N, C-alpha and C positions, 0 to 999 in steps of 0.2 A: 504494500500500500504506500502510495506517495504521500508524504507529509506536505500539507499546504498551510501557508501562513498568509491569510488574506485579511486585510484590515480595511474596512469601509466606514466612512462617517454616515450619519443618519440619512443625509440627502442622497448620497451615492447608493446606499442600500435600497432606499425607496425607489429611486430611478431604475435600479436593476430589477426589482420585483415587479414594477409596473411597466417594464419595457415592452412586454407583450402579454397576451392573455394567459399564457402558460408560464410566465416568468417565475411566479411564486412556486408553482408545482415543480418545476425543474430544479429550483434551488432546494426545496424541501426534499425532493427525491435524492439529490446528491448528498445532502447532509445525513439523511437517514441511512443511505447505503454506506457511507463512510463510517458511521457509528456502528452499524452491524458488522462490517468487515473488521473493525478494530476489536469488537467484542469477541468475534469468532477467533481472531488471531490470539487474543489474550487467553481464551478458554482452551484452545487447542495447543497451547505451549507444552513444554516438556512436563511429563508427569512421572511421578515416582511409581515404578512398577513393583509388584510384590508377587511372591509365589515362586514355585519351582521352575516354571518355564522362563522366567525372567533372569534366572541365575542368582537370585538373592538368597536362596536357601542353601546353607552350607551343610556338609555332612555326607556320609556315603550314600550313593544312589542305590536303590534296590532294583535290580534287574533280574531277568530270568537266568542270566549267566552266573549270578552270585548266589542263587538258591540251591 
């Protein structure tokens, strides 16, 4: 995700939103999409795995060969 730093004063923001009939809808859609992508990135980050398959359990493995 690309980080954007956009600063508008009140007049510029109003002009952007009223520039056409879908101006507000497009801005809102972009803001919501960016927020959702950021949340998904945050939630899908590295996780601490547990259990034998992840290799975190130490000790002898019980296999058919060792029985």
